FIGUDREN-198410 format. One record per residue: x, y, z of N, C-alpha, C in turn; residue in three letters; residue number from 1. Coordinates in steps of 0.05 Angstrom, whole numbers, padded with zeros to 5 digits. Example, Ala and Ser with C-alpha at 12.3 -4.5 7.8 and 13.67 -1.06 7.14 Angstrom:
% FIGUDREN-198410
n_px_n_py_n_pz_ca_px_ca_py_ca_pz_c_px_c_py_c_pz_code_pos
00264_-00114_00156_00246_-00090_00156_00264_-00066_00156_ALA_1
00257_-00045_00142_00273_-00021_00143_00258_00001_00157_SER_2
END
This chain:
% FIGUDREN-198410
n_px_n_py_n_pz_ca_px_ca_py_ca_pz_c_px_c_py_c_pz_code_pos
-00373_-00051_-00173_-00397_-00039_-00173_-00389_-00021_-00201_UNK_1
-00423_-00032_-00212_-00429_-00026_-00229_-00429_00004_-00243_UNK_2
-00410_00014_-00264_-00408_00044_-00272_-00432_00048_-00292_UNK_3
-00439_00078_-00281_-00466_00089_-00290_-00456_00123_-00300_UNK_4
-00467_00124_-00314_-00456_00154_-00333_-00469_00171_-00332_UNK_5
-00490_00171_-00313_-00500_00197_-00295_-00514_00192_-00269_UNK_6
-00521_00212_-00257_-00536_00209_-00231_-00562_00226_-00225_UNK_7
-00581_00212_-00219_-00605_00233_-00225_-00614_00233_-00193_UNK_8
-00624_00256_-00175_-00634_00263_-00158_-00665_00265_-00157_UNK_9
-00685_00261_-00142_-00713_00274_-00140_-00728_00278_-00169_UNK_10
-00730_00252_-00177_-00735_00254_-00198_-00769_00257_-00198_UNK_11
-00775_00252_-00179_-00809_00258_-00175_-00813_00280_-00164_UNK_12
-00796_00297_-00162_-00803_00325_-00139_-00821_00337_-00157_UNK_13
-00836_00361_-00149_-00862_00373_-00168_-00856_00395_-00188_UNK_14
-00829_00404_-00176_-00821_00430_-00185_-00818_00431_-00218_UNK_15
-00814_00450_-00234_-00820_00455_-00261_-00790_00451_-00269_UNK_16
-00775_00463_-00249_-00751_00469_-00251_-00729_00443_-00258_UNK_17
-00711_00440_-00278_-00690_00417_-00278_-00666_00425_-00277_UNK_18
-00658_00412_-00253_-00618_00423_-00259_-00611_00399_-00268_UNK_19
-00593_00411_-00286_-00564_00398_-00304_-00547_00408_-00286_UNK_20
-00525_00378_-00290_-00492_00388_-00289_-00477_00377_-00312_UNK_21
-00470_00383_-00329_-00461_00372_-00354_-00429_00365_-00342_UNK_22
-00411_00384_-00325_-00383_00377_-00318_-00383_00371_-00293_UNK_23
-00400_00343_-00278_-00409_00340_-00252_-00377_00326_-00236_UNK_24
-00364_00306_-00243_-00343_00295_-00237_-00319_00301_-00253_UNK_25
-00300_00279_-00250_-00272_00279_-00262_-00272_00251_-00263_UNK_26
-00286_00228_-00261_-00286_00207_-00263_-00288_00192_-00293_UNK_27
-00260_00180_-00294_-00251_00160_-00324_-00267_00131_-00312_UNK_28
-00275_00125_-00333_-00293_00109_-00330_-00264_00079_-00331_UNK_29
-00260_00050_-00331_-00245_00035_-00331_-00244_00028_-00358_UNK_30
-00264_00025_-00369_-00261_00024_-00408_-00247_00043_-00423_UNK_31
-00240_00054_-00406_-00228_00094_-00420_-00203_00087_-00412_UNK_32
-00174_00080_-00422_-00158_00073_-00413_-00135_00066_-00391_UNK_33
-00165_00042_-00387_-00166_00027_-00356_-00168_00039_-00328_UNK_34
-00185_00066_-00335_-00190_00091_-00312_-00169_00106_-00310_UNK_35
-00153_00116_-00340_-00127_00137_-00326_-00121_00149_-00361_UNK_36
-00121_00178_-00361_-00122_00188_-00393_-00089_00194_-00392_UNK_37
-00071_00196_-00376_-00043_00193_-00372_-00045_00229_-00365_UNK_38
-00059_00233_-00349_-00051_00263_-00328_-00048_00251_-00298_UNK_39
-00034_00274_-00298_-00022_00283_-00273_-00049_00284_-00251_UNK_40
-00048_00271_-00217_-00074_00285_-00205_-00083_00305_-00202_UNK_41
-00059_00324_-00211_-00063_00347_-00201_-00078_00366_-00225_UNK_42
-00076_00355_-00247_-00093_00363_-00268_-00128_00351_-00270_UNK_43
-00124_00327_-00263_-00152_00320_-00257_-00163_00330_-00232_UNK_44
-00154_00347_-00221_-00165_00365_-00204_-00169_00389_-00216_UNK_45
-00166_00393_-00242_-00175_00432_-00242_-00200_00430_-00267_UNK_46
-00193_00452_-00273_-00227_00461_-00286_-00222_00449_-00310_UNK_47
-00199_00439_-00319_-00201_00419_-00347_-00207_00402_-00347_UNK_48
-00211_00383_-00330_-00223_00356_-00324_-00255_00352_-00319_UNK_49
-00263_00376_-00300_-00297_00374_-00294_-00299_00412_-00279_UNK_50
-00323_00404_-00277_-00327_00437_-00271_-00330_00438_-00237_UNK_51
-00309_00451_-00229_-00307_00449_-00196_-00325_00467_-00172_UNK_52
-00341_00451_-00159_-00356_00451_-00150_-00391_00459_-00157_UNK_53
-00391_00457_-00182_-00414_00452_-00188_-00439_00433_-00190_UNK_54
-00431_00413_-00182_-00442_00384_-00174_-00459_00394_-00145_UNK_55
-00439_00406_-00134_-00458_00404_-00097_-00470_00432_-00104_UNK_56
-00470_00444_-00121_-00488_00475_-00122_-00506_00466_-00130_UNK_57
-00509_00440_-00154_-00526_00432_-00164_-00555_00413_-00148_UNK_58
-00538_00400_-00135_-00551_00387_-00122_-00569_00403_-00099_UNK_59
-00549_00415_-00085_-00563_00436_-00068_-00588_00452_-00075_UNK_60
-00582_00465_-00106_-00600_00472_-00109_-00630_00464_-00114_UNK_61
-00626_00445_-00122_-00649_00426_-00130_-00660_00417_-00103_UNK_62
-00648_00415_-00094_-00662_00407_-00065_-00682_00432_-00050_UNK_63
-00670_00456_-00053_-00682_00479_-00040_-00705_00482_-00062_UNK_64
-00707_00481_-00085_-00729_00482_-00110_-00746_00466_-00108_UNK_65
-00742_00444_-00090_-00759_00411_-00104_-00761_00404_-00123_UNK_66
-00738_00412_-00135_-00738_00404_-00165_-00715_00371_-00171_UNK_67
-00722_00351_-00196_-00705_00334_-00198_-00681_00351_-00208_UNK_68
-00661_00340_-00207_-00631_00338_-00221_-00621_00320_-00228_UNK_69
-00610_00327_-00251_-00591_00305_-00267_-00562_00313_-00275_UNK_70
-00546_00302_-00268_-00510_00300_-00272_-00495_00286_-00288_UNK_71
-00475_00294_-00303_-00457_00269_-00315_-00436_00258_-00292_UNK_72
-00428_00234_-00300_-00407_00217_-00277_-00387_00212_-00296_UNK_73
-00379_00231_-00322_-00349_00226_-00333_-00335_00248_-00333_UNK_74
-00313_00257_-00337_-00301_00277_-00335_-00303_00289_-00367_UNK_75
-00302_00315_-00367_-00306_00331_-00392_-00283_00317_-00416_UNK_76
-00262_00311_-00401_-00233_00294_-00417_-00242_00273_-00439_UNK_77
-00267_00252_-00421_-00267_00230_-00434_-00286_00239_-00458_UNK_78
-00307_00258_-00453_-00313_00255_-00471_-00340_00287_-00465_UNK_79
-00343_00309_-00476_-00363_00324_-00472_-00389_00328_-00479_UNK_80
-00401_00325_-00456_-00430_00330_-00454_-00439_00343_-00464_UNK_81
-00428_00372_-00464_-00438_00401_-00461_-00433_00408_-00496_UNK_82
-00426_00388_-00515_-00416_00392_-00542_-00436_00372_-00560_UNK_83
-00444_00382_-00581_-00457_00361_-00606_-00440_00344_-00612_UNK_84
-00446_00319_-00623_-00432_00298_-00634_-00416_00303_-00655_UNK_85
-00419_00330_-00674_-00406_00340_-00691_-00382_00366_-00684_UNK_86
-00389_00374_-00653_-00368_00384_-00658_-00337_00371_-00653_UNK_87
-00316_00389_-00661_-00294_00384_-00662_-00279_00387_-00634_UNK_88
-00285_00396_-00615_-00276_00393_-00583_-00295_00369_-00568_UNK_89
-00312_00358_-00583_-00322_00339_-00561_-00305_00319_-00546_UNK_90
-00277_00315_-00559_-00252_00297_-00550_-00235_00312_-00552_UNK_91
-00229_00329_-00532_-00205_00338_-00532_-00177_00332_-00526_UNK_92
-00165_00339_-00543_-00131_00333_-00543_-00118_00358_-00531_UNK_93
-00124_00376_-00522_-00112_00400_-00516_-00122_00413_-00499_UNK_94
-00122_00421_-00487_-00142_00438_-00464_-00124_00453_-00444_UNK_95
-00124_00485_-00447_-00121_00509_-00432_-00081_00499_-00431_UNK_96
-00069_00486_-00448_-00040_00482_-00449_-00043_00457_-00443_UNK_97
-00056_00445_-00436_-00045_00412_-00428_-00054_00390_-00448_UNK_98
-00036_00379_-00455_-00045_00353_-00480_-00058_00328_-00461_UNK_99
-00070_00314_-00469_-00085_00296_-00459_-00075_00268_-00467_UNK_100
-00054_00260_-00455_-00045_00236_-00470_-00062_00220_-00485_UNK_101
-00090_00203_-00464_-00106_00185_-00481_-00121_00194_-00494_UNK_102
-00123_00219_-00514_-00137_00227_-00533_-00125_00239_-00558_UNK_103
-00092_00231_-00550_-00077_00245_-00582_-00079_00227_-00601_UNK_104
-00088_00211_-00587_-00090_00183_-00619_-00118_00173_-00618_UNK_105
-00129_00184_-00603_-00163_00161_-00602_-00180_00165_-00629_UNK_106
-00179_00141_-00638_-00195_00139_-00659_-00224_00144_-00666_UNK_107
-00233_00137_-00682_-00263_00143_-00688_-00283_00108_-00674_UNK_108
-00268_00090_-00666_-00281_00072_-00656_-00282_00073_-00612_UNK_109
-00259_00087_-00616_-00253_00097_-00585_-00276_00119_-00584_UNK_110
-00271_00138_-00596_-00293_00164_-00599_-00325_00139_-00596_UNK_111
-00328_00135_-00609_-00360_00117_-00609_-00356_00105_-00589_UNK_112
-00346_00087_-00578_-00348_00076_-00552_-00355_00096_-00531_UNK_113
-00344_00121_-00535_-00352_00141_-00508_-00373_00145_-00507_UNK_114
-00381_00157_-00533_-00406_00162_-00548_-00430_00147_-00528_UNK_115
-00427_00119_-00540_-00447_00096_-00532_-00454_00094_-00503_UNK_116
-00420_00087_-00488_-00423_00079_-00459_-00435_00106_-00441_UNK_117
-00418_00135_-00449_-00425_00153_-00429_-00445_00179_-00438_UNK_118
-00431_00189_-00463_-00451_00214_-00473_-00487_00204_-00476_UNK_119
-00482_00185_-00490_-00520_00182_-00506_-00529_00175_-00483_UNK_120
-00522_00161_-00459_-00536_00151_-00437_-00546_00174_-00421_UNK_121
-00520_00197_-00415_-00526_00215_-00399_-00559_00228_-00415_UNK_122
-00554_00236_-00447_-00572_00257_-00452_-00597_00246_-00453_UNK_123
-00600_00217_-00461_-00623_00205_-00456_-00643_00204_-00428_UNK_124
-00625_00210_-00412_-00632_00210_-00379_-00652_00247_-00390_UNK_125
-00630_00255_-00387_-00641_00290_-00390_-00661_00293_-00410_UNK_126
-00658_00285_-00431_-00683_00285_-00447_-00706_00275_-00435_UNK_127
-00706_00250_-00420_-00730_00241_-00409_-00742_00262_-00379_UNK_128
-00726_00267_-00371_-00733_00293_-00345_-00739_00313_-00355_UNK_129
-00729_00330_-00381_-00735_00346_-00391_-00764_00351_-00407_UNK_130
-00775_00328_-00406_-00794_00330_-00423_-00815_00333_-00408_UNK_131
-00819_00326_-00387_-00839_00335_-00365_-00850_00364_-00377_UNK_132
-00881_00368_-00363_-00892_00390_-00370_-00888_00414_-00369_UNK_133
-00876_00438_-00384_-00873_00463_-00379_-00843_00466_-00366_UNK_134
-00822_00452_-00362_-00798_00451_-00350_-00779_00475_-00367_UNK_135
-00771_00479_-00340_-00754_00501_-00348_-00721_00494_-00342_UNK_136
-00699_00486_-00354_-00676_00475_-00362_-00652_00498_-00340_UNK_137
-00646_00492_-00321_-00624_00509_-00307_-00603_00493_-00304_UNK_138
-00577_00497_-00331_-00557_00486_-00327_-00530_00499_-00308_UNK_139
-00521_00479_-00290_-00500_00494_-00274_-00471_00482_-00283_UNK_140
-00456_00507_-00283_-00436_00506_-00292_-00403_00523_-00272_UNK_141
-00385_00515_-00276_-00366_00536_-00265_-00348_00539_-00284_UNK_142
-00328_00567_-00278_-00302_00574_-00291_-00280_00581_-00275_UNK_143
-00253_00573_-00283_-00230_00580_-00272_-00232_00610_-00273_UNK_144
-00221_00627_-00249_-00218_00656_-00245_-00194_00663_-00270_UNK_145
-00185_00641_-00281_-00157_00652_-00301_-00148_00629_-00323_UNK_146
-00153_00634_-00348_-00140_00612_-00362_-00107_00624_-00355_UNK_147
-00092_00603_-00372_-00069_00600_-00373_-00059_00627_-00390_UNK_148
-00042_00646_-00390_-00033_00664_-00404_-00055_00687_-00415_UNK_149
-00082_00687_-00396_-00104_00695_-00401_-00108_00722_-00379_UNK_150
-00120_00739_-00383_-00128_00764_-00367_-00145_00748_-00343_UNK_151
-00136_00752_-00318_-00159_00755_-00295_-00187_00758_-00302_UNK_152
-00206_00742_-00295_-00241_00748_-00298_-00257_00752_-00276_UNK_153
-00263_00773_-00283_-00272_00795_-00256_-00307_00789_-00247_UNK_154
-00317_00763_-00264_-00342_00766_-00262_-00346_00740_-00240_UNK_155
-00366_00743_-00220_-00376_00723_-00199_-00387_00702_-00215_UNK_156
-00414_00714_-00228_-00424_00696_-00234_-00432_00702_-00262_UNK_157
-00434_00690_-00285_-00446_00697_-00315_-00475_00682_-00320_UNK_158
-00481_00694_-00336_-00511_00672_-00355_-00509_00679_-00377_UNK_159
-00507_00645_-00391_-00509_00652_-00420_-00533_00644_-00432_UNK_160
-00542_00656_-00454_-00569_00651_-00469_-00561_00658_-00492_UNK_161
-00580_00648_-00516_-00580_00660_-00539_-00600_00686_-00537_UNK_162
-00596_00694_-00553_-00611_00726_-00565_-00638_00729_-00556_UNK_163
-00652_00711_-00570_-00682_00709_-00561_-00691_00693_-00534_UNK_164
-00676_00679_-00520_-00690_00664_-00494_-00700_00686_-00483_UNK_165
-00723_00672_-00466_-00747_00695_-00455_-00744_00695_-00427_UNK_166
-00723_00672_-00413_-00735_00669_-00383_-00691_00691_-00370_UNK_167
-00675_00681_-00388_-00646_00688_-00379_-00649_00714_-00364_UNK_168
-00661_00735_-00392_-00658_00769_-00383_-00665_00767_-00355_UNK_169
-00697_00759_-00350_-00704_00768_-00325_-00680_00756_-00297_UNK_170
-00667_00734_-00307_-00646_00733_-00276_-00628_00742_-00281_UNK_171
-00620_00755_-00302_-00597_00772_-00297_-00599_00794_-00289_UNK_172
-00630_00808_-00297_-00632_00837_-00282_-00639_00835_-00258_UNK_173
-00642_00811_-00245_-00652_00804_-00216_-00630_00798_-00200_UNK_174
-00609_00791_-00223_-00577_00788_-00200_-00569_00809_-00197_UNK_175
-00565_00826_-00218_-00558_00853_-00218_-00572_00872_-00198_UNK_176
-00597_00870_-00194_-00606_00890_-00174_-00591_00894_-00153_UNK_177
-00581_00877_-00129_-00571_00885_-00119_-00553_00896_-00110_UNK_178
-00535_00903_-00133_-00515_00916_-00136_-00485_00907_-00124_UNK_179
-00491_00880_-00111_-00461_00873_-00103_-00450_00848_-00116_UNK_180
-00461_00848_-00143_-00443_00823_-00163_-00443_00832_-00188_UNK_181
-00415_00821_-00190_-00406_00832_-00222_-00420_00804_-00241_UNK_182
-00441_00808_-00251_-00453_00795_-00273_-00438_00797_-00298_UNK_183
-00434_00766_-00311_-00435_00768_-00337_-00451_00757_-00352_UNK_184
-00452_00778_-00370_-00476_00773_-00390_-00465_00763_-00420_UNK_185
-00462_00736_-00426_-00460_00710_-00440_-00423_00713_-00440_UNK_186
-00415_00720_-00413_-00389_00719_-00400_-00387_00697_-00385_UNK_187
-00358_00684_-00382_-00337_00683_-00401_-00346_00673_-00422_UNK_188
-00360_00664_-00430_-00369_00650_-00455_-00386_00663_-00473_UNK_189
-00390_00647_-00499_-00417_00656_-00509_-00441_00637_-00505_UNK_190
-00459_00654_-00503_-00487_00647_-00497_-00497_00625_-00513_UNK_191
-00492_00621_-00539_-00501_00601_-00562_-00484_00589_-00579_UNK_192
-00480_00564_-00574_-00463_00540_-00578_-00486_00525_-00601_UNK_193
-00483_00515_-00618_-00505_00493_-00632_-00488_00463_-00625_UNK_194
-00513_00453_-00615_-00515_00442_-00608_-00501_00420_-00581_UNK_195
-00497_00441_-00564_-00495_00434_-00526_-00514_00426_-00527_UNK_196
-00519_00422_-00494_-00539_00413_-00484_-00559_00433_-00478_UNK_197
-00568_00457_-00485_-00581_00476_-00469_-00595_00473_-00498_UNK_198
-00580_00476_-00525_-00584_00478_-00549_-00604_00457_-00557_UNK_199
-00593_00436_-00549_-00612_00414_-00551_-00635_00402_-00542_UNK_200
-00633_00409_-00510_-00657_00402_-00486_-00672_00429_-00479_UNK_201
-00666_00444_-00491_-00679_00467_-00487_-00686_00495_-00506_UNK_202
-00668_00493_-00519_-00675_00524_-00535_-00686_00509_-00559_UNK_203
-00676_00491_-00571_-00698_00483_-00599_-00717_00469_-00586_UNK_204
-00724_00455_-00567_-00752_00453_-00557_-00762_00472_-00549_UNK_205
-00761_00498_-00549_-00769_00514_-00540_-00778_00518_-00504_UNK_206
-00752_00509_-00497_-00755_00502_-00456_-00749_00538_-00448_UNK_207
-00751_00551_-00435_-00749_00566_-00417_-00717_00560_-00403_UNK_208
-00696_00578_-00403_-00674_00552_-00396_-00643_00586_-00388_UNK_209
-00633_00574_-00369_-00615_00595_-00368_-00580_00570_-00360_UNK_210
-00571_00579_-00371_-00536_00569_-00371_-00530_00587_-00349_UNK_211
-00518_00568_-00314_-00503_00597_-00298_-00480_00582_-00295_UNK_212
-00460_00599_-00298_-00430_00594_-00293_-00415_00613_-00267_UNK_213
-00403_00600_-00250_-00398_00614_-00222_-00379_00604_-00227_UNK_214
-00363_00622_-00224_-00334_00628_-00213_-00319_00606_-00197_UNK_215
-00309_00590_-00196_-00304_00558_-00184_-00280_00572_-00155_UNK_216
-00273_00594_-00156_-00261_00600_-00126_-00280_00607_-00105_UNK_217
-00306_00610_-00108_-00323_00619_-00101_-00345_00593_-00092_UNK_218
-00342_00576_-00102_-00359_00555_-00095_-00337_00522_-00092_UNK_219
-00313_00522_-00089_-00292_00504_-00083_-00300_00486_-00059_UNK_220
-00305_00505_-00033_-00318_00491_-00011_-00341_00496_-00005_UNK_221
-00356_00487_00019_-00379_00477_00025_-00395_00498_00026_UNK_222
-00378_00520_00035_-00398_00547_00051_-00407_00563_00025_UNK_223
-00389_00561_00017_-00391_00580_-00015_-00413_00568_-00034_UNK_224
-00421_00532_-00028_-00432_00525_-00047_-00457_00532_-00029_UNK_225
-00460_00524_-00010_-00486_00526_00007_-00498_00561_00003_UNK_226
-00488_00577_-00001_-00487_00606_-00006_-00497_00620_-00033_UNK_227
-00492_00600_-00056_-00501_00602_-00073_-00516_00584_-00081_UNK_228
-00524_00567_-00075_-00549_00555_-00074_-00572_00562_-00063_UNK_229
-00561_00577_-00042_-00592_00591_-00032_-00595_00618_-00045_UNK_230
-00568_00630_-00061_-00586_00654_-00074_-00595_00647_-00099_UNK_231
-00593_00628_-00114_-00607_00626_-00128_-00629_00614_-00127_UNK_232
-00631_00593_-00101_-00665_00592_-00102_-00679_00615_-00088_UNK_233
-00666_00637_-00085_-00685_00649_-00076_-00697_00676_-00107_UNK_234
-00663_00674_-00114_-00674_00682_-00147_-00684_00687_-00166_UNK_235
-00686_00660_-00170_-00696_00641_-00193_-00725_00639_-00190_UNK_236
-00737_00639_-00177_-00777_00637_-00182_-00774_00670_-00176_UNK_237
-00767_00686_-00167_-00778_00709_-00167_-00766_00720_-00202_UNK_238
-00748_00716_-00216_-00737_00720_-00235_-00761_00709_-00269_UNK_239
-00772_00681_-00251_-00788_00667_-00270_-00817_00677_-00262_UNK_240
-00818_00698_-00241_-00844_00707_-00235_-00850_00743_-00256_UNK_241
-00836_00746_-00256_-00826_00770_-00271_-00827_00754_-00306_UNK_242
-00818_00740_-00312_-00815_00733_-00341_-00846_00732_-00338_UNK_243
-00861_00714_-00327_-00891_00712_-00337_-00897_00689_-00340_UNK_244
-00877_00663_-00344_-00877_00644_-00367_-00886_00623_-00341_UNK_245
END
């Protein structure tokens, strides 16, 4: 079977939304270490390898919004599509206390191969879909409840956005209004990372956007995935109406 570095569903769907998932799978293509990064299977099932549950939520959400969806098909440990090409964490050698054996001595040629065969095709497809008129980019991610040696993370959902972004504040307000969620505002990560996927395909081109982080224990199973897809499909259009975009 021919390897493809990305998945697209519903490219012809008419909604303004574009649902993306940068860390959708834990796939290691055969041209990278023979398909093995040297990690035990349990580590490849952890958040260090991909965003647990995020791909399923993104697909369900895109269906409910009648919107296109694009997702990567390579582990973030192969090369991270949510980093700029000049970012030192583009090819991770150590992540959350775990050494990545196949990355420890990866040279410039290996990095370029992964960029050319994984990273750049994904970004080219994302750019093509984002270029539709009046696109709103929603980037779906998930986060671990607790990093090793760190405090537990209380948020069920986080919305990440740069300071001047026009849509995300309305989404945050809509999520906070019922009072039943712990909503992180630029938590558990900063809302602006120069060169990341949102910066490249939404912030710089001036497209409304939000980066959505869901705690992965809430979306590890089908029930949680459907719940969050339903909830976001209800709140996103309301937030857009409030934003007047």
